[in-house]
N, C-alpha and C positions, 0 to 999 in steps of 0.2 A: 598334724604331727609329720615331721619330716625324719627320714631315716638316710643317713649320709654312709655311702658303702665306699670303704677304703681297704687297701690290700698291702701287707707287709710293714716293716719297721718304719718305712718312710711315709706311711699313709698314702700311697698313691691312689688317685681317684680312679674308681671302676666305672666302666660305662654301663649304665643302668637302663638305656633306652629300650632294650629287648628283654628286660627282666620282668618278672610278675612277683608280687609278694603279698603277705598277710601279716599284719601286727595283730598280737593277742594282748591286750591289758587287763589286769585285774581291777576294775572301778566299781567302788561300793560293794565289794566282795564278791562280784560277778565277773565271768570272763566277757570281754567285749572284742569281737573279731572286726577288723577293719582292713578293706582291701588297700593295697599300697599301688599307686599309678607312678611309673617311671616319668622322671624329669630330667633334664640335661644336668651335667656336672656331678654325676654319682649319686643322685637323690632320688628317693622314692617317697611319696607323699600320700597321706590318707587323712580323712575327717572322721574324728570319733564321734562328733556330734555332743560329746560330753566333755565337761572340764576335766583336764588330765592335771591331777597334782603332782608336785614335785616329789620324787622318790618312788613313783609308780613302779610296780612290779610287773614284767611281762616277758613276751619273746617276740621275735620276727622270724618268719620263714620266707626265704626267697628262692626263685627258680630261675636259673639262668636259661638262655636260647638253646642249649644243648640237653636242657632237662635235668642237669645237676641241681641238687638242693642244698641249701645252707640254711642253718638254723642258730640263732644266738638268743641267750635269755639275758635279761637285765632286771 
């Protein structure tokens, strides 16, 4: 699973190399927490070790190098 982090109306790529994150997906009716590892190009990536169906519900929580937190639901 990849999370692309952008900012603003022009979708500027955000540097994620110093961020940490967690994705929480609802799979088979249960929450599955997946740590996200920073990659280059504004991407954080994690492995759920399960098939992720289209239209899955969940949330991501990201923490920046200054400790600021950002949460988003989908």
